[in-house]
Backbone of each chain as nested JSON, in Angstrom:
{
  "chains": [
    {"id": "A", "residues": [
      {"number": 1, "name": "MET", "atoms": {"N": [22.952, -20.916, -6.815], "CA": [23.578, -22.261, -6.846], "C": [24.495, -22.41, -8.271]}},
      {"number": 2, "name": "THR", "atoms": {"N": [25.704, -23.253, -8.107], "CA": [26.714, -23.024, -9.304], "C": [25.905, -24.285, -10.102]}},
      {"number": 3, "name": "PHE", "atoms": {"N": [26.727, -24.883, -11.379], "CA": [26.694, -26.149, -12.174], "C": [27.951, -26.329, -12.409]}},
      {"number": 4, "name": "ALA", "atoms": {"N": [28.31, -28.025, -12.85], "CA": [29.052, -27.735, -13.622], "C": [28.223, -28.535, -15.007]}},
      {"number": 5, "name": "ALA", "atoms": {"N": [29.44, -28.823, -15.971], "CA": [28.948, -29.593, -17.18], "C": [28.57, -30.715, -16.398]}},
      {"number": 6, "name": "GLY", "atoms": {"N": [28.038, -31.506, -17.455], "CA": [26.924, -32.817, -16.689], "C": [25.758, -32.537, -16.095]}},
      {"number": 7, "name": "ASP", "atoms": {"N": [25.893, -31.581, -15.253], "CA": [24.361, -31.453, -14.016], "C": [23.082, -30.762, -14.985]}},
      {"number": 8, "name": "ASP", "atoms": {"N": [21.985, -31.539, -14.712], "CA": [20.774, -31.988, -14.907], "C": [20.473, -30.515, -14.347]}},
      {"number": 9, "name": "VAL", "atoms": {"N": [19.593, -29.744, -14.998], "CA": [19.055, -28.595, -14.929], "C": [17.869, -28.23, -14.671]}},
      {"number": 10, "name": "VAL", "atoms": {"N": [17.249, -27.486, -14.64], "CA": [15.486, -26.742, -14.641], "C": [15.013, -25.379, -14.847]}},
      {"number": 11, "name": "VAL", "atoms": {"N": [15.042, -24.998, -16.558], "CA": [14.887, -23.544, -16.227], "C": [13.792, -22.942, -15.973]}},
      {"number": 12, "name": "SER", "atoms": {"N": [13.996, -22.025, -14.869], "CA": [13.013, -21.655, -14.097], "C": [11.45, -20.975, -15.02]}},
      {"number": 13, "name": "SER", "atoms": {"N": [10.815, -20.83, -14.333], "CA": [9.393, -21.057, -14.904], "C": [8.356, -19.574, -14.462]}},
      {"number": 14, "name": "ARG", "atoms": {"N": [8.994, -18.822, -13.717], "CA": [8.538, -17.978, -12.941], "C": [8.633, -16.971, -13.429]}},
      {"number": 15, "name": "GLU", "atoms": {"N": [7.044, -15.961, -13.238], "CA": [7.189, -14.876, -14.025], "C": [7.942, -13.712, -13.808]}},
      {"number": 16, "name": "HIS", "atoms": {"N": [8.376, -12.336, -15.357], "CA": [9.452, -11.709, -14.814], "C": [9.028, -11.051, -16.501]}},
      {"number": 17, "name": "SER", "atoms": {"N": [8.389, -9.927, -16.119], "CA": [7.555, -9.03, -17.283], "C": [9.299, -8.288, -17.369]}},
      {"number": 18, "name": "GLY", "atoms": {"N": [9.802, -7.84, -17.222], "CA": [11.197, -6.801, -17.546], "C": [11.575, -7.152, -18.422]}},
      {"number": 19, "name": "HIS", "atoms": {"N": [12.856, -6.525, -18.989], "CA": [13.11, -7.843, -20.113], "C": [14.088, -8.493, -19.556]}},
      {"number": 20, "name": "HIS", "atoms": {"N": [14.628, -9.62, -20.264], "CA": [15.325, -10.835, -19.816], "C": [15.842, -12.118, -21.147]}},
      {"number": 21, "name": "ARG", "atoms": {"N": [16.769, -12.538, -20.775], "CA": [17.255, -13.185, -22.051], "C": [16.465, -14.731, -22.214]}},
      {"number": 22, "name": "THR", "atoms": {"N": [16.115, -15.664, -21.32], "CA": [15.369, -16.216, -21.02], "C": [14.454, -16.965, -21.982]}},
      {"number": 23, "name": "PRO", "atoms": {"N": [14.36, -17.668, -23.297], "CA": [13.404, -17.849, -23.693], "C": [12.458, -18.552, -23.415]}},
      {"number": 24, "name": "GLY", "atoms": {"N": [10.629, -17.94, -23.59], "CA": [9.5, -18.792, -22.767], "C": [9.067, -20.366, -22.945]}},
      {"number": 25, "name": "TYR", "atoms": {"N": [10.011, -20.587, -24.547], "CA": [9.612, -21.861, -24.782], "C": [10.564, -23.117, -24.121]}},
      {"number": 26, "name": "LEU", "atoms": {"N": [11.307, -22.233, -23.012], "CA": [12.085, -23.275, -22.606], "C": [12.114, -23.021, -20.827]}},
      {"number": 27, "name": "LYS", "atoms": {"N": [11.01, -22.137, -20.425], "CA": [10.924, -21.937, -19.164], "C": [10.257, -23.175, -18.863]}},
      {"number": 28, "name": "GLY", "atoms": {"N": [10.653, -23.988, -17.598], "CA": [10.033, -25.173, -17.2], "C": [10.562, -26.112, -17.42]}},
      {"number": 29, "name": "ARG", "atoms": {"N": [11.917, -26.427, -18.506], "CA": [11.833, -27.37, -19.324], "C": [13.243, -27.792, -19.176]}},
      {"number": 30, "name": "ARG", "atoms": {"N": [13.769, -28.989, -18.6], "CA": [15.108, -29.949, -18.053], "C": [15.745, -30.062, -19.383]}},
      {"number": 31, "name": "GLY", "atoms": {"N": [17.324, -29.816, -18.891], "CA": [18.283, -29.632, -19.85], "C": [19.531, -30.369, -18.631]}},
      {"number": 32, "name": "THR", "atoms": {"N": [20.601, -30.128, -19.956], "CA": [22.18, -30.559, -19.593], "C": [23.36, -29.468, -19.511]}},
      {"number": 33, "name": "VAL", "atoms": {"N": [23.513, -29.416, -18.988], "CA": [24.745, -28.035, -18.797], "C": [25.891, -29.123, -19.467]}},
      {"number": 34, "name": "LEU", "atoms": {"N": [26.05, -27.97, -20.61], "CA": [26.95, -28.886, -21.42], "C": [28.36, -27.683, -21.013]}},
      {"number": 35, "name": "ARG", "atoms": {"N": [29.152, -26.586, -21.082], "CA": [29.806, -25.662, -21.16], "C": [29.221, -24.534, -19.568]}},
      {"number": 36, "name": "VAL", "atoms": {"N": [30.59, -24.271, -18.695], "CA": [30.175, -23.167, -18.238], "C": [30.722, -22.004, -18.933]}},
      {"number": 37, "name": "TYR", "atoms": {"N": [30.222, -20.869, -19.786], "CA": [31.303, -20.119, -20.243], "C": [31.849, -19.239, -19.161]}},
      {"number": 38, "name": "ALA", "atoms": {"N": [31.788, -18.402, -18.739], "CA": [32.189, -16.772, -17.576], "C": [30.942, -16.354, -16.737]}},
      {"number": 39, "name": "ARG", "atoms": {"N": [30.835, -15.303, -16.249], "CA": [29.975, -14.334, -15.63], "C": [30.23, -13.121, -16.317]}},
      {"number": 40, "name": "PHE", "atoms": {"N": [29.062, -12.618, -17.116], "CA": [28.74, -11.74, -17.509], "C": [27.659, -10.569, -16.959]}},
      {"number": 41, "name": "ARG", "atoms": {"N": [28.386, -9.654, -17.234], "CA": [26.939, -8.313, -16.712], "C": [25.617, -8.393, -16.629]}},
      {"number": 42, "name": "ASN", "atoms": {"N": [24.582, -8.047, -16.151], "CA": [23.345, -8.373, -16.334], "C": [22.502, -8.034, -17.061]}},
      {"number": 43, "name": "PRO", "atoms": {"N": [22.297, -8.481, -18.032], "CA": [20.866, -7.623, -18.79], "C": [19.913, -7.214, -18.322]}},
      {"number": 44, "name": "GLU", "atoms": {"N": [19.553, -7.861, -17.167], "CA": [18.281, -7.289, -16.871], "C": [18.324, -6.471, -16.293]}},
      {"number": 45, "name": "THR", "atoms": {"N": [19.113, -5.65, -15.501], "CA": [19.419, -4.103, -14.669], "C": [20.276, -3.272, -16.024]}},
      {"number": 46, "name": "ARG", "atoms": {"N": [21.178, -4.23, -17.106], "CA": [21.314, -3.453, -17.807], "C": [20.86, -2.381, -18.847]}},
      {"number": 47, "name": "ALA", "atoms": {"N": [19.596, -3.106, -19.321], "CA": [18.399, -2.943, -19.676], "C": [17.732, -1.115, -19.522]}},
      {"number": 48, "name": "TYR", "atoms": {"N": [18.2, -1.4, -18.28], "CA": [17.455, -0.054, -17.45], "C": [18.17, 1.065, -16.754]}},
      {"number": 49, "name": "GLY", "atoms": {"N": [19.478, 0.807, -17.406], "CA": [20.623, 1.964, -17.087], "C": [21.42, 1.207, -15.968]}},
      {"number": 50, "name": "GLY", "atoms": {"N": [21.461, 0.653, -15.409], "CA": [22.058, -0.196, -14.671], "C": [23.851, -0.665, -15.164]}},
      {"number": 51, "name": "ASP", "atoms": {"N": [24.776, -0.958, -14.518], "CA": [25.815, -1.4, -14.522], "C": [25.941, -2.7, -15.203]}},
      {"number": 52, "name": "GLY", "atoms": {"N": [24.563, -3.323, -14.629], "CA": [25.088, -4.918, -14.566], "C": [25.616, -5.792, -13.702]}},
      {"number": 53, "name": "LEU", "atoms": {"N": [26.255, -5.043, -12.389], "CA": [26.893, -6.147, -12.046], "C": [25.734, -6.202, -10.375]}},
      {"number": 54, "name": "PRO", "atoms": {"N": [26.062, -7.486, -9.551], "CA": [26.994, -8.626, -10.061], "C": [27.454, -9.176, -11.4]}},
      {"number": 55, "name": "LYS", "atoms": {"N": [28.502, -9.45, -11.909], "CA": [28.332, -10.507, -12.989], "C": [27.307, -11.611, -12.875]}},
      {"number": 56, "name": "GLU", "atoms": {"N": [26.885, -12.475, -14.126], "CA": [25.977, -13.463, -13.615], "C": [26.628, -14.371, -14.683]}},
      {"number": 57, "name": "ARG", "atoms": {"N": [26.948, -16.075, -13.997], "CA": [27.266, -16.936, -14.632], "C": [26.563, -17.452, -15.539]}},
      {"number": 58, "name": "LEU", "atoms": {"N": [27.09, -17.665, -17.462], "CA": [26.356, -17.982, -18.234], "C": [26.95, -19.675, -18.365]}},
      {"number": 59, "name": "TYR", "atoms": {"N": [25.494, -20.282, -18.826], "CA": [25.77, -21.452, -19.149], "C": [25.275, -21.722, -20.705]}},
      {"number": 60, "name": "LEU", "atoms": {"N": [25.914, -22.628, -21.161], "CA": [25.661, -23.609, -22.466], "C": [24.827, -24.856, -22.165]}},
      {"number": 61, "name": "VAL", "atoms": {"N": [22.938, -24.516, -22.304], "CA": [22.888, -25.923, -21.955], "C": [21.652, -26.613, -22.755]}},
      {"number": 62, "name": "SER", "atoms": {"N": [21.714, -27.672, -22.989], "CA": [21.062, -28.871, -23.843], "C": [19.931, -29.189, -23.43]}},
      {"number": 63, "name": "PHE", "atoms": {"N": [18.964, -29.276, -24.527], "CA": [17.502, -29.901, -24.3], "C": [17.3, -30.736, -25.691]}},
      {"number": 64, "name": "GLU", "atoms": {"N": [16.376, -31.227, -24.527], "CA": [15.375, -32.327, -25.944], "C": [14.192, -32.22, -25.536]}},
      {"number": 65, "name": "LEU", "atoms": {"N": [14.247, -31.429, -26.73], "CA": [12.586, -31.336, -27.165], "C": [11.439, -31.818, -27.884]}},
      {"number": 66, "name": "SER", "atoms": {"N": [11.93, -33.238, -29.002], "CA": [10.954, -33.914, -29.051], "C": [11.644, -35.229, -29.727]}},
      {"number": 67, "name": "GLY", "atoms": {"N": [12.564, -35.602, -28.79], "CA": [13.552, -36.8, -29.224], "C": [13.786, -37.403, -30.376]}},
      {"number": 68, "name": "ARG", "atoms": {"N": [14.0, -35.708, -31.192], "CA": [14.773, -35.865, -32.599], "C": [15.837, -34.774, -32.447]}},
      {"number": 69, "name": "ASP", "atoms": {"N": [15.282, -33.865, -32.098], "CA": [15.555, -32.096, -32.107], "C": [16.103, -31.742, -30.363]}},
      {"number": 70, "name": "ARG", "atoms": {"N": [17.805, -31.453, -30.913], "CA": [18.314, -31.009, -29.411], "C": [18.216, -29.456, -29.559]}},
      {"number": 71, "name": "VAL", "atoms": {"N": [18.167, -28.76, -28.941], "CA": [18.272, -26.901, -28.866], "C": [19.342, -27.102, -28.157]}},
      {"number": 72, "name": "LEU", "atoms": {"N": [20.497, -25.72, -28.229], "CA": [20.898, -25.414, -27.192], "C": [21.072, -24.621, -26.886]}},
      {"number": 73, "name": "ALA", "atoms": {"N": [20.984, -23.375, -25.83], "CA": [20.326, -22.076, -25.989], "C": [21.469, -21.734, -24.023]}},
      {"number": 74, "name": "ASP", "atoms": {"N": [21.732, -20.664, -24.69], "CA": [22.698, -19.663, -23.061], "C": [22.014, -19.183, -21.967]}},
      {"number": 75, "name": "ILE", "atoms": {"N": [21.924, -19.572, -21.18], "CA": [20.921, -19.35, -19.678], "C": [21.78, -19.033, -18.632]}},
      {"number": 76, "name": "PHE", "atoms": {"N": [21.381, -17.407, -18.296], "CA": [21.843, -17.515, -16.837], "C": [21.659, -18.214, -15.917]}},
      {"number": 77, "name": "GLU", "atoms": {"N": [22.723, -18.478, -14.965], "CA": [22.934, -18.902, -13.478], "C": [21.464, -18.675, -12.652]}},
      {"number": 78, "name": "HIS", "atoms": {"N": [20.753, -17.643, -12.522], "CA": [19.461, -17.168, -11.907], "C": [18.606, -17.891, -12.135]}},
      {"number": 79, "name": "TRP", "atoms": {"N": [18.724, -18.49, -13.558], "CA": [16.989, -18.777, -13.741], "C": [17.508, -20.527, -14.464]}},
      {"number": 80, "name": "LEU", "atoms": {"N": [18.696, -20.9, -13.82], "CA": [18.267, -21.917, -13.27], "C": [18.495, -22.509, -11.965]}},
      {"number": 81, "name": "GLU", "atoms": {"N": [17.337, -24.408, -12.027], "CA": [17.439, -24.669, -11.187], "C": [17.769, -25.891, -10.951]}},
      {"number": 82, "name": "GLN", "atoms": {"N": [17.479, -26.95, -9.856], "CA": [18.363, -27.947, -10.097], "C": [17.682, -29.447, -10.106]}},
      {"number": 83, "name": "ALA", "atoms": {"N": [17.366, -29.981, -11.303], "CA": [16.579, -30.688, -11.822], "C": [16.385, -31.746, -10.505]}},
      {"number": 84, "name": "ALA", "atoms": {"N": [15.176, -32.458, -10.309], "CA": [14.556, -33.35, -9.463], "C": [15.179, -34.713, -9.321]}}
    ]},
    {"id": "B", "residues": [
      {"number": 1, "name": "MET", "atoms": {"N": [1.801, -18.407, -17.828], "CA": [2.931, -17.889, -17.705], "C": [2.721, -17.318, -18.943]}},
      {"number": 2, "name": "THR", "atoms": {"N": [3.54, -15.794, -19.649], "CA": [2.942, -14.78, -20.257], "C": [3.96, -14.631, -20.881]}},
      {"number": 3, "name": "ARG", "atoms": {"N": [4.124, -14.529, -22.174], "CA": [5.493, -14.363, -22.804], "C": [5.31, -13.008, -24.516]}},
      {"number": 4, "name": "ALA", "atoms": {"N": [6.005, -11.955, -23.889], "CA": [6.074, -11.229, -24.885], "C": [5.442, -11.449, -26.587]}},
      {"number": 5, "name": "VAL", "atoms": {"N": [6.088, -10.38, -26.81], "CA": [4.983, -10.721, -28.122], "C": [6.807, -11.036, -29.039]}},
      {"number": 6, "name": "HIS", "atoms": {"N": [8.194, -10.812, -29.026], "CA": [8.885, -10.412, -29.01], "C": [9.792, -12.243, -29.144]}},
      {"number": 7, "name": "ASP", "atoms": {"N": [9.345, -12.736, -27.675], "CA": [9.294, -14.134, -27.724], "C": [8.618, -15.052, -27.779]}},
      {"number": 8, "name": "ARG", "atoms": {"N": [8.86, -15.393, -29.338], "CA": [8.243, -16.094, -30.226], "C": [8.922, -17.307, -30.306]}},
      {"number": 9, "name": "GLY", "atoms": {"N": [10.245, -18.102, -30.115], "CA": [10.556, -19.262, -30.792], "C": [9.691, -20.187, -29.764]}},
      {"number": 10, "name": "GLY", "atoms": {"N": [9.073, -20.989, -31.098], "CA": [8.454, -22.223, -30.465], "C": [7.235, -21.04, -30.555]}},
      {"number": 11, "name": "TRP", "atoms": {"N": [6.488, -21.035, -31.081], "CA": [5.358, -20.574, -31.151], "C": [4.702, -21.328, -32.429]}},
      {"number": 12, "name": "PRO", "atoms": {"N": [3.626, -22.524, -32.244], "CA": [3.01, -23.036, -33.444], "C": [2.601, -22.247, -34.444]}},
      {"number": 13, "name": "THR", "atoms": {"N": [3.005, -23.242, -35.809], "CA": [2.647, -22.47, -37.012], "C": [2.418, -23.479, -37.919]}},
      {"number": 14, "name": "GLU", "atoms": {"N": [2.01, -23.17, -39.292], "CA": [2.155, -24.327, -40.537], "C": [2.873, -23.797, -41.73]}},
      {"number": 15, "name": "ALA", "atoms": {"N": [2.978, -22.619, -41.712], "CA": [3.394, -20.873, -42.073], "C": [5.059, -22.001, -42.406]}},
      {"number": 16, "name": "PRO", "atoms": {"N": [4.854, -21.755, -43.685], "CA": [6.574, -21.772, -44.606], "C": [7.671, -20.68, -43.515]}},
      {"number": 17, "name": "ILE", "atoms": {"N": [8.24, -20.939, -43.513], "CA": [9.629, -20.078, -43.642], "C": [10.19, -19.333, -44.297]}},
      {"number": 18, "name": "ASP", "atoms": {"N": [9.928, -17.74, -44.453], "CA": [9.867, -16.701, -45.71], "C": [11.97, -16.318, -45.448]}},
      {"number": 19, "name": "ARG", "atoms": {"N": [12.591, -17.645, -46.403], "CA": [13.756, -17.46, -46.76], "C": [14.196, -16.675, -47.571]}},
      {"number": 20, "name": "THR", "atoms": {"N": [13.449, -15.57, -48.551], "CA": [13.967, -14.601, -49.465], "C": [14.91, -13.876, -48.953]}},
      {"number": 21, "name": "GLU", "atoms": {"N": [16.075, -13.472, -49.686], "CA": [17.136, -12.479, -49.714], "C": [16.376, -11.263, -49.787]}},
      {"number": 22, "name": "HIS", "atoms": {"N": [16.969, -10.817, -48.989], "CA": [16.267, -9.186, -50.224], "C": [18.195, -8.25, -49.426]}},
      {"number": 23, "name": "ASP", "atoms": {"N": [18.015, -6.26, -50.415], "CA": [19.003, -5.794, -50.375], "C": [18.819, -5.299, -49.018]}},
      {"number": 24, "name": "LEU", "atoms": {"N": [19.533, -4.102, -48.233], "CA": [19.251, -3.347, -47.631], "C": [18.807, -1.823, -48.289]}},
      {"number": 25, "name": "ALA", "atoms": {"N": [17.887, -1.015, -47.792], "CA": [17.559, -0.095, -48.241], "C": [19.309, 0.829, -47.859]}},
      {"number": 26, "name": "ASP", "atoms": {"N": [19.2, 2.193, -48.105], "CA": [20.358, 3.108, -47.622], "C": [20.209, 3.421, -46.079]}},
      {"number": 27, "name": "TRP", "atoms": {"N": [18.832, 3.961, -45.794], "CA": [18.591, 3.972, -44.712], "C": [18.941, 3.357, -43.465]}},
      {"number": 28, "name": "GLU", "atoms": {"N": [18.714, 1.28, -43.545], "CA": [19.418, 0.82, -42.729], "C": [20.056, 0.263, -42.512]}},
      {"number": 29, "name": "ILE", "atoms": {"N": [21.34, 0.481, -43.566], "CA": [22.636, 0.335, -43.256], "C": [22.673, 1.701, -42.346]}},
      {"number": 30, "name": "LEU", "atoms": {"N": [22.181, 2.912, -42.7], "CA": [22.61, 4.275, -41.712], "C": [22.767, 4.104, -40.425]}},
      {"number": 31, "name": "MET", "atoms": {"N": [21.53, 2.982, -40.353], "CA": [20.486, 3.084, -39.133], "C": [21.089, 1.694, -38.218]}},
      {"number": 32, "name": "ASP", "atoms": {"N": [22.158, 0.846, -38.517], "CA": [22.742, -0.075, -37.811], "C": [24.306, 0.683, -37.671]}},
      {"number": 33, "name": "ALA", "atoms": {"N": [24.583, 1.684, -38.278], "CA": [25.515, 2.286, -37.907], "C": [25.192, 3.035, -36.826]}},
      {"number": 34, "name": "LEU", "atoms": {"N": [24.493, 3.757, -37.293], "CA": [24.563, 4.66, -35.588], "C": [24.022, 4.203, -34.388]}},
      {"number": 35, "name": "GLU", "atoms": {"N": [23.316, 3.095, -34.302], "CA": [23.137, 2.569, -33.413], "C": [24.669, 1.746, -32.825]}},
      {"number": 36, "name": "ASN", "atoms": {"N": [24.998, 1.337, -33.779], "CA": [26.927, 0.84, -33.614], "C": [27.492, 1.723, -32.892]}},
      {"number": 37, "name": "ALA", "atoms": {"N": [27.407, 3.345, -33.374], "CA": [28.053, 4.37, -32.417], "C": [27.909, 4.817, -31.297]}},
      {"number": 38, "name": "LEU", "atoms": {"N": [26.377, 4.576, -31.738], "CA": [25.771, 4.847, -30.297], "C": [26.022, 4.023, -28.543]}},
      {"number": 39, "name": "GLU", "atoms": {"N": [26.786, 2.247, -29.506], "CA": [26.817, 1.566, -28.341], "C": [28.413, 2.096, -28.0]}},
      {"number": 40, "name": "ALA", "atoms": {"N": [29.327, 2.41, -29.021], "CA": [30.8, 1.986, -29.064], "C": [31.228, 3.275, -28.337]}},
      {"number": 41, "name": "ARG", "atoms": {"N": [30.225, 4.38, -28.102], "CA": [30.431, 6.08, -27.678], "C": [29.661, 5.86, -26.005]}},
      {"number": 42, "name": "GLY", "atoms": {"N": [29.336, 5.28, -25.507], "CA": [28.361, 4.345, -24.862], "C": [27.222, 4.919, -24.354]}},
      {"number": 43, "name": "VAL", "atoms": {"N": [26.692, 5.812, -25.034], "CA": [25.358, 6.384, -25.084], "C": [24.54, 5.503, -24.842]}},
      {"number": 44, "name": "MET", "atoms": {"N": [24.15, 4.184, -25.678], "CA": [23.537, 3.099, -25.167], "C": [23.744, 1.789, -25.495]}},
      {"number": 45, "name": "ASN", "atoms": {"N": [23.531, 1.182, -24.278], "CA": [24.084, -0.841, -24.664], "C": [22.516, -1.626, -25.923]}},
      {"number": 46, "name": "THR", "atoms": {"N": [23.565, -2.854, -25.669], "CA": [22.329, -3.744, -26.077], "C": [21.145, -4.031, -25.528]}},
      {"number": 47, "name": "ASP", "atoms": {"N": [21.668, -4.054, -24.335], "CA": [20.527, -4.587, -23.51], "C": [19.208, -3.412, -23.376]}},
      {"number": 48, "name": "GLU", "atoms": {"N": [20.049, -2.012, -23.263], "CA": [18.674, -0.95, -23.415], "C": [18.115, -1.1, -25.047]}},
      {"number": 49, "name": "MET", "atoms": {"N": [18.596, -1.22, -26.269], "CA": [17.809, -1.499, -27.351], "C": [17.218, -2.695, -27.54]}},
      {"number": 50, "name": "ARG", "atoms": {"N": [17.636, -3.616, -26.999], "CA": [16.641, -5.252, -27.012], "C": [15.296, -4.584, -26.291]}},
      {"number": 51, "name": "ARG", "atoms": {"N": [15.643, -4.035, -24.657], "CA": [14.422, -3.905, -23.949], "C": [13.376, -2.753, -24.751]}},
      {"number": 52, "name": "GLY", "atoms": {"N": [13.928, -1.397, -25.218], "CA": [13.016, -0.769, -26.014], "C": [12.474, -1.773, -27.763]}},
      {"number": 53, "name": "ILE", "atoms": {"N": [12.82, -2.716, -27.682], "CA": [12.182, -2.827, -29.175], "C": [11.22, -3.551, -28.274]}},
      {"number": 54, "name": "GLU", "atoms": {"N": [11.171, -4.337, -27.556], "CA": [10.461, -5.037, -26.253], "C": [9.218, -4.289, -25.739]}},
      {"number": 55, "name": "SER", "atoms": {"N": [9.598, -3.035, -25.817], "CA": [8.353, -2.521, -25.266], "C": [7.245, -1.767, -26.345]}},
      {"number": 56, "name": "MET", "atoms": {"N": [7.594, -2.14, -27.956], "CA": [6.703, -1.889, -28.391], "C": [5.274, -2.76, -28.246]}},
      {"number": 57, "name": "PRO", "atoms": {"N": [4.066, -1.079, -28.581], "CA": [2.83, -2.532, -28.671], "C": [2.489, -3.274, -29.483]}},
      {"number": 58, "name": "PRO", "atoms": {"N": [2.505, -4.218, -29.526], "CA": [2.718, -5.649, -29.967], "C": [1.789, -5.104, -30.904]}},
      {"number": 59, "name": "ALA", "atoms": {"N": [0.744, -5.159, -31.611], "CA": [0.623, -4.533, -33.039], "C": [1.74, -3.83, -34.094]}},
      {"number": 60, "name": "GLU", "atoms": {"N": [2.43, -3.069, -33.655], "CA": [3.128, -2.374, -33.999], "C": [4.01, -3.314, -34.12]}},
      {"number": 61, "name": "TYR", "atoms": {"N": [5.304, -4.089, -33.063], "CA": [5.511, -4.527, -33.607], "C": [5.42, -5.948, -34.792]}},
      {"number": 62, "name": "GLU", "atoms": {"N": [4.436, -6.183, -34.492], "CA": [4.79, -7.158, -35.774], "C": [4.081, -6.655, -37.128]}},
      {"number": 63, "name": "SER", "atoms": {"N": [3.974, -5.517, -37.218], "CA": [3.79, -4.692, -38.514], "C": [4.753, -3.962, -38.88]}},
      {"number": 64, "name": "VAL", "atoms": {"N": [6.111, -3.522, -38.394], "CA": [7.162, -2.88, -39.032], "C": [8.247, -3.973, -39.597]}},
      {"number": 65, "name": "SER", "atoms": {"N": [9.459, -3.224, -39.68], "CA": [10.55, -4.376, -40.435], "C": [11.596, -4.796, -39.265]}},
      {"number": 66, "name": "TYR", "atoms": {"N": [12.561, -5.324, -39.199], "CA": [13.474, -5.261, -38.512], "C": [14.412, -3.855, -38.222]}},
      {"number": 67, "name": "TYR", "atoms": {"N": [14.575, -2.924, -39.295], "CA": [15.22, -1.928, -38.581], "C": [14.244, -0.533, -38.357]}},
      {"number": 68, "name": "GLU", "atoms": {"N": [12.73, -0.964, -38.806], "CA": [12.252, 0.19, -38.221], "C": [12.056, -0.12, -36.065]}},
      {"number": 69, "name": "ARG", "atoms": {"N": [12.178, -1.185, -36.084], "CA": [12.183, -1.269, -34.735], "C": [13.862, -0.899, -34.514]}},
      {"number": 70, "name": "TRP", "atoms": {"N": [14.514, -1.078, -34.697], "CA": [16.145, -0.375, -34.434], "C": [15.523, 0.991, -33.952]}},
      {"number": 71, "name": "LEU", "atoms": {"N": [15.032, 1.479, -34.696], "CA": [14.717, 3.473, -35.11], "C": [14.019, 2.909, -33.724]}},
      {"number": 72, "name": "PHE", "atoms": {"N": [12.429, 2.269, -33.995], "CA": [11.828, 3.01, -32.731], "C": [12.283, 3.009, -31.647]}},
      {"number": 73, "name": "THR", "atoms": {"N": [13.454, 1.963, -30.805], "CA": [14.413, 1.634, -29.695], "C": [15.467, 2.597, -29.579]}},
      {"number": 74, "name": "THR", "atoms": {"N": [15.679, 3.222, -30.959], "CA": [16.684, 4.336, -30.22], "C": [16.401, 5.377, -30.31]}},
      {"number": 75, "name": "GLU", "atoms": {"N": [15.252, 5.795, -31.074], "CA": [14.215, 7.536, -30.216], "C": [13.868, 7.173, -29.065]}},
      {"number": 76, "name": "THR", "atoms": {"N": [13.009, 5.779, -28.751], "CA": [12.881, 5.628, -27.149], "C": [13.99, 5.859, -26.218]}},
      {"number": 77, "name": "ILE", "atoms": {"N": [14.913, 5.438, -26.349], "CA": [16.142, 5.299, -25.595], "C": [16.443, 6.731, -25.566]}},
      {"number": 78, "name": "LEU", "atoms": {"N": [16.65, 7.361, -26.021], "CA": [17.42, 8.825, -26.177], "C": [16.771, 9.642, -26.192]}},
      {"number": 79, "name": "GLU", "atoms": {"N": [15.572, 9.977, -25.992], "CA": [13.952, 10.484, -25.611], "C": [14.47, 10.002, -23.48]}},
      {"number": 80, "name": "GLU", "atoms": {"N": [14.259, 9.198, -23.617], "CA": [14.228, 8.508, -21.856], "C": [15.415, 9.05, -21.493]}},
      {"number": 81, "name": "LYS", "atoms": {"N": [16.85, 8.98, -22.202], "CA": [18.132, 9.725, -21.396], "C": [18.093, 11.82, -21.905]}},
      {"number": 82, "name": "GLY", "atoms": {"N": [17.093, 11.898, -22.283], "CA": [16.667, 13.534, -22.842], "C": [17.501, 13.649, -23.676]}},
      {"number": 83, "name": "ILE", "atoms": {"N": [18.101, 13.028, -24.614], "CA": [19.128, 13.54, -25.745], "C": [18.294, 14.085, -27.108]}},
      {"number": 84, "name": "LEU", "atoms": {"N": [17.471, 13.266, -27.007], "CA": [16.243, 13.757, -27.98], "C": [14.667, 14.586, -27.128]}},
      {"number": 85, "name": "VAL", "atoms": {"N": [14.043, 15.338, -27.819], "CA": [12.921, 15.675, -27.019], "C": [11.809, 15.321, -27.586]}},
      {"number": 86, "name": "PRO", "atoms": {"N": [11.352, 14.203, -27.168], "CA": [10.501, 13.685, -27.777], "C": [9.678, 14.361, -29.039]}},
      {"number": 87, "name": "GLY", "atoms": {"N": [9.382, 14.441, -29.986], "CA": [8.835, 15.227, -31.731], "C": [9.859, 15.441, -32.24]}},
      {"number": 88, "name": "GLU", "atoms": {"N": [11.436, 15.324, -31.726], "CA": [12.27, 16.239, -31.811], "C": [12.295, 15.881, -33.487]}},
      {"number": 89, "name": "LEU", "atoms": {"N": [12.564, 14.695, -33.409], "CA": [13.188, 13.992, -35.22], "C": [11.838, 14.234, -35.872]}},
      {"number": 90, "name": "ASP", "atoms": {"N": [10.591, 14.117, -35.46], "CA": [9.148, 14.035, -37.034], "C": [9.675, 15.431, -36.756]}},
      {"number": 91, "name": "ALA", "atoms": {"N": [10.078, 16.716, -35.953], "CA": [9.878, 18.137, -36.614], "C": [10.869, 18.228, -37.385]}},
      {"number": 92, "name": "ARG", "atoms": {"N": [12.037, 17.712, -37.348], "CA": [13.249, 17.939, -38.258], "C": [12.999, 17.336, -39.549]}},
      {"number": 93, "name": "VAL", "atoms": {"N": [12.278, 15.95, -39.546], "CA": [11.928, 15.554, -41.145], "C": [11.074, 16.388, -41.575]}},
      {"number": 94, "name": "ALA", "atoms": {"N": [9.886, 16.533, -40.878], "CA": [8.825, 17.926, -41.695], "C": [9.362, 18.96, -42.486]}},
      {"number": 95, "name": "SER", "atoms": {"N": [10.371, 19.627, -41.617], "CA": [11.154, 20.677, -41.755], "C": [12.244, 21.024, -43.473]}}
    ]}
  ]
}
């Protein structure tokens, strides 16, 4: 599903043993979309000799981690779910 | 949830961050240039390069330096693609 700036999202915590760019410490975390960048080739297939198509949408997502600190991370759309 | 050795953000630690600057050795600069040349020529890409580093045995990953990981992945990916024969680099270095 597609998201817009301001949307609340949750990073998927599904198991994925292959190459992917979603950091473990953010899996299962709730965040807020700050920006929709564009669509890029998918590193998860490109890492194994594929062309990375279809392109996946990439988002800048903000996470409140400790109440004092905020982390901004680039997360691909297929790793994001709508927050309940 | 299992996390691979490279996926280390947020690991709990009390150890201070090592902020020591260090000069690069000549071979490290060459390693960077070689990797970029291979990517510019379309021989391998950044995602393959990262995947190769992530495939390192954890103990080896922990014990080597940044550019030694680049060397490991470049050799691994070039062998996969049949550009290098396994052992070819070692044989050339030894000769």
